[in-house]
C-alpha positions in Angstrom: 135.5 85.3 117.2 135.8 84.5 113.5 135.5 81.0 112.0 139.2 81.2 110.9 140.5 80.7 114.4 138.5 77.5 115.0 141.1 74.7 115.2 141.0 71.8 112.7 142.8 68.5 113.3 145.6 69.3 110.8 146.4 72.5 112.8 146.5 71.0 116.3 150.0 69.6 116.3 151.6 72.9 115.2 149.3 74.7 117.7 150.6 72.7 120.6 154.2 73.3 119.5 153.5 77.0 119.3 152.2 76.9 122.9 155.4 75.0 123.9 153.4 72.0 125.0 155.1 69.7 122.6 158.8 69.7 121.6 159.4 71.3 118.2 161.0 68.1 116.8 158.3 65.8 118.2 156.2 63.8 115.7 152.8 62.1 116.2 149.2 62.0 115.2 146.1 64.0 116.0 142.5 62.8 116.0 139.2 64.4 116.9 137.6 62.5 119.8 134.9 64.8 121.1 131.3 63.6 120.6 129.7 66.2 122.9 127.0 68.7 121.9 128.9 71.8 122.7 132.6 71.7 121.9 135.5 70.1 119.9 138.1 67.9 121.5 141.3 66.7 119.9 143.8 64.2 121.1 147.5 64.6 120.2 149.5 61.3 120.5 153.3 61.6 120.1 155.2 58.8 118.5 157.7 58.9 121.4 155.9 57.2 124.3 158.1 59.2 126.7 156.1 62.3 125.7 152.6 62.4 127.3 149.6 62.6 125.0 147.6 65.8 125.3 143.9 66.7 124.9 142.9 70.1 123.4 139.3 71.3 124.0 138.0 74.3 122.1 134.7 76.1 122.1 133.6 77.2 118.7 131.3 80.2 118.5 128.4 78.0 118.0 126.9 74.8 119.5 129.1 72.1 117.9 126.3 69.6 117.3 124.2 72.2 115.4 126.9 74.2 113.6 127.1 77.9 112.7 123.3 78.1 112.5 123.3 77.9 116.3 125.7 80.6 117.5 126.9 80.6 121.1 129.6 82.6 122.9 132.9 80.6 123.1 133.6 82.2 126.5 132.2 78.9 127.9 135.6 77.3 127.4 137.3 79.8 129.6 134.7 79.4 132.3 135.3 75.6 132.1 139.0 76.0 132.4 138.7 78.3 135.4 136.3 75.9 137.1 138.7 73.0 136.5 141.5 74.9 138.1 139.4 75.8 141.1 138.3 72.1 141.4 141.9 71.1 141.2 142.8 73.4 144.0 140.4 71.7 146.4 139.9 68.2 144.9 143.0 67.4 142.9 142.5 63.7 143.0 139.2 63.9 141.0 140.1 66.7 138.6 141.9 66.5 135.3 145.1 68.6 135.1 144.8 71.7 133.0 148.1 72.5 131.4 147.4 75.6 129.3 144.6 78.1 128.7 144.5 80.1 125.5 142.0 82.9 125.8 142.5 84.0 122.2 141.4 80.6 120.8 138.9 79.9 123.6 140.8 76.6 124.1 142.6 74.8 126.8 144.9 71.8 126.9 144.7 69.1 129.6 145.9 65.7 130.4 144.8 62.8 128.1 141.9 60.9 129.6 141.5 58.5 126.7 142.6 55.5 128.9 139.5 56.1 131.0 135.8 55.3 130.3 132.8 57.5 130.6 130.9 56.4 133.7 127.6 56.0 132.0 129.2 53.7 129.4 130.9 51.6 132.0 127.7 51.2 134.0 125.7 50.3 130.8 128.3 47.6 130.2 127.8 46.1 133.7 130.5 47.8 135.8 130.0 48.5 139.5 130.3 51.9 140.9 132.8 51.0 143.6 134.1 54.2 145.2 133.0 56.4 142.4 130.0 58.0 144.2 132.1 58.6 147.3 134.8 60.3 145.1 132.1 62.5 143.5 130.6 63.4 146.8 134.0 64.3 148.2 134.8 66.6 145.2 131.4 68.4 145.5 131.9 68.7 149.3 135.5 70.1 149.1 134.8 72.5 146.3 131.5 73.8 147.7 132.8 74.2 151.2 135.8 76.1 150.0 133.7 78.5 147.9 130.8 78.9 150.3 130.3 81.6 153.0 131.9 79.2 155.4 135.1 78.6 153.4 135.7 81.8 151.5 135.9 85.5 152.5 133.3 87.9 151.1 136.0 89.4 148.8 137.0 86.0 147.4 133.4 85.1 146.9 132.6 88.3 145.1 135.5 87.7 142.7 134.4 84.1 142.2 130.8 85.1 141.5 132.0 87.7 139.0 134.3 85.2 137.2 131.6 82.5 137.1 128.8 84.4 135.5 127.6 82.0 132.8 124.2 83.4 131.5 124.0 81.5 128.2 124.5 78.0 129.7 122.3 79.0 132.7 119.6 79.7 130.1 120.2 76.2 128.6 119.7 74.6 132.1 116.6 76.6 132.7 115.1 75.5 129.4 116.2 71.9 129.1 116.3 70.8 132.8 113.9 73.2 134.6 111.5 74.1 131.8 110.7 72.1 128.6 110.3 68.6 130.2 107.3 70.0 132.2 105.4 71.5 129.2 104.6 70.3 125.7 107.8 71.6 124.1 108.8 70.9 120.5 111.8 68.6 121.1 110.4 66.6 124.0 109.7 62.9 123.5 108.8 59.9 125.7 108.0 56.2 125.5 104.5 55.6 124.3 103.6 53.8 127.5 104.3 57.0 129.5 101.7 59.3 127.8 99.1 59.4 130.6 101.8 59.8 133.3 103.5 62.6 131.5 100.3 64.4 131.0 99.4 63.9 134.7 102.7 65.4 135.8 102.4 68.4 133.5 98.9 69.1 134.8 99.7 68.8 138.5 99.7 72.3 140.1 102.0 71.0 142.9 104.6 70.2 140.3 104.4 73.7 138.8 104.9 75.2 142.3 107.9 73.1 143.2 109.4 73.6 139.8 109.0 77.3 140.2 110.8 77.1 143.5 113.7 75.2 142.0 114.0 77.6 139.1 114.1 80.5 141.5 116.7 78.8 143.6 118.8 78.1 140.5 118.8 81.8 139.7 119.1 83.3 143.2 120.9 80.8 145.5 124.6 81.6 145.2 125.8 79.0 147.7 129.0 77.8 146.1 130.8 77.0 142.9 129.0 74.0 141.3 129.8 72.0 138.2 126.3 72.6 136.8 126.0 69.4 134.7 127.3 66.6 136.9 125.7 63.5 135.6 127.2 60.1 134.8 128.3 61.4 131.4 130.5 63.9 133.1 132.6 61.4 135.1 135.3 59.2 133.8 136.6 56.1 135.5 139.3 53.5 135.1 142.5 52.1 136.6 146.0 53.5 136.6 148.9 51.8 138.2 146.5 49.3 139.7 144.4 51.9 141.5 140.9 53.1 140.6 140.8 56.5 139.1 137.8 58.9 139.0 137.9 62.2 137.0 135.0 64.8 136.9 135.0 66.5 133.5 133.2 69.1 131.4 132.2 71.8 133.9 131.3 74.2 131.1 128.0 74.9 133.0 129.9 75.9 136.1 128.4 78.7 138.2 128.0 79.9 141.7 124.6 78.3 142.5 122.7 75.8 144.7 124.9 72.9 145.9 122.0 70.5 145.6 122.1 70.9 141.8 125.3 68.9 141.5 124.4 66.2 144.1 120.9 65.9 142.6 122.0 65.4 139.0 124.5 62.8 140.0 122.3 60.9 142.3 119.4 60.9 139.8 121.7 59.2 137.3 122.8 56.6 139.8 119.1 55.9 140.3 118.7 55.5 136.6 121.7 53.1 136.4 120.2 51.1 139.2 116.9 50.8 137.4 118.6 49.7 134.3 120.3 46.9 136.3 116.9 45.9 137.8 115.4 45.8 134.3 118.1 43.5 133.0 117.7 41.2 135.9 120.9 42.2 137.7 119.1 42.9 141.0 122.2 42.7 143.2 124.1 45.2 141.0 121.1 47.6 141.1 121.0 47.4 144.9 124.7 48.0 145.0 124.4 51.1 142.8 121.7 52.4 145.1 123.8 51.8 148.2 126.4 54.3 146.8 123.8 57.2 147.1 124.7 57.1 150.8 128.4 57.0 149.9 128.0 60.2 147.9 126.1 62.0 150.5 128.2 60.8 153.4 131.4 61.9 151.6 130.0 65.3 150.8 129.0 65.8 154.5 132.4 64.6 155.7 134.2 67.1 153.4 132.1 69.9 154.9 132.8 68.7 158.5 136.5 68.4 157.7 136.5 72.0 156.6 134.3 73.3 159.4 136.9 74.0 162.1 138.7 76.4 159.7 135.5 78.3 158.7 136.2 82.0 157.9 133.2 83.3 159.8 133.2 82.2 163.5 129.6 83.3 163.9 128.5 80.4 161.8 127.7 77.9 164.4 127.0 74.2 164.4 123.3 74.7 164.3 123.7 76.7 161.0 125.8 73.8 159.6 123.1 71.3 160.3 120.5 73.6 158.8 122.6 74.1 155.7 123.1 70.4 155.2 119.4 69.7 155.7 118.5 72.4 153.1 121.1 71.0 150.7 119.5 67.5 151.0 116.1 69.0 150.2 117.5 70.8 147.2 119.3 67.6 146.2 116.0 65.7 146.1 114.4 68.4 144.1 117.1 68.6 141.4 117.2 64.8 141.3 113.5 64.8 140.6 113.7 67.2 137.7 116.7 65.3 136.3 114.6 62.1 136.5 111.8 63.7 134.6 114.1 65.2 132.0 115.7 61.8 131.2 112.4 60.3 130.2 110.1 63.2 129.2 112.5 65.9 127.9 114.8 66.3 125.0 118.0 64.6 126.4 117.3 61.0 127.4 119.6 58.5 129.1 121.2 55.7 127.1 120.9 53.6 130.3 117.2 53.4 129.5 117.1 53.9 125.8 119.3 50.8 125.1 117.1 48.4 127.1 115.1 46.0 124.9 112.0 47.6 126.4 112.6 51.0 128.0 109.0 51.3 129.1 108.9 49.7 132.6 112.1 51.3 133.9 111.2 54.7 132.3 107.8 54.5 134.0 109.5 54.1 137.4 111.9 56.9 136.7 109.0 59.3 135.8 107.0 58.2 138.8 109.9 58.7 141.2 110.6 62.2 139.7 106.9 63.1 140.2 106.8 61.9 143.8 110.1 63.4 144.9 109.3 66.8 143.3 106.0 67.2 145.1 106.9 65.5 148.4 110.5 66.0 149.4 109.8 64.4 152.8 108.7 61.1 151.2 112.2 60.0 152.3 111.8 61.4 155.8 112.2 64.9 157.4 116.0 64.5 157.8 118.6 63.7 155.2 118.4 59.9 154.7 120.0 58.7 151.4 119.2 55.1 152.5 115.5 55.9 152.6 115.8 57.2 149.0 117.5 53.9 148.0 114.6 52.0 149.6 112.0 54.1 147.8 113.6 53.3 144.4 113.8 49.6 145.1 110.2 49.4 146.4 109.0 51.4 143.5 110.6 49.0 141.1 109.1 46.0 142.9 105.6 47.6 142.9 105.8 48.1 139.2 106.5 44.4 138.5 
């Protein structure tokens, strides 16, 4: 892909007309709105309010934040568009509508979400989670059941796995989530008060063993289609026609992998949001955030149980389902643990913590929780118990005071 086909704002309107997504006689404005690391996003707003606004997302042949000096295959945009269409098939309420995919430009056009707010931003501003965690859990449950061995035929799964091969972004996950935070990597950074705790975590042989197991599972466990980067920056929330709206966005890291990856990343960021609330004195809000961990898990399990009577393999029995859910919870805690560590000791930190007057106390609890959960997944009990995880977070904060 040459640089000449990378869209610029002045070209987007004519591009949308050429794709028959806007009328030829329509007029309006285009602005670039994407602030992500990887891609460019443009918003086209017609003067005629009867014509819906559109969002165009394009993957340049490099990491957008770093520019041409950091080349990366633009195929990621097509993987993301395919993932969104699969998500929409099974969880349409939580998925943005993809209107057009352009494989020659490595771009796709989707509904305008500019009336919504990124979940992390909303939480930092004091919003409650409401039903957001349940909506996320339902999406993960419906998509993963439908693309698992219980919900999809071997032929369908083979095609899905082939279409979802995403080696470059899998390598990014291995490095920045499941690698660098646990060693003295160049771009890592942490609060000065965490120095001893970070060193203790990196020297702990039990941490290395559990990290190795999670890295291996990430590469080998082809359970179902997962978003791959499902944190609070990948969820948008708002109100439309008087009703709450939740949209899960940016599945450019999508792959067929361990289900616990999506649940763990999301739950870890709920924990971080709760600790921000505790640190600002909003104790009731923090407790309410933590209560939604159970909402997420319960909605996920409900989606699997809803799909269970129609499973494609009748030899999968109820005992297998219980075992699969237990194993997924264990993986969830493991991937939550590495996400907690990443957000305070890796390269990509969380604004929930970084914008506190003193990030140190909350960051210390985040790191401690990550360390504990990584080496002892049964610290919350031998069976899936999201409420026990919520209690662990709250008591960890209280003990730190």
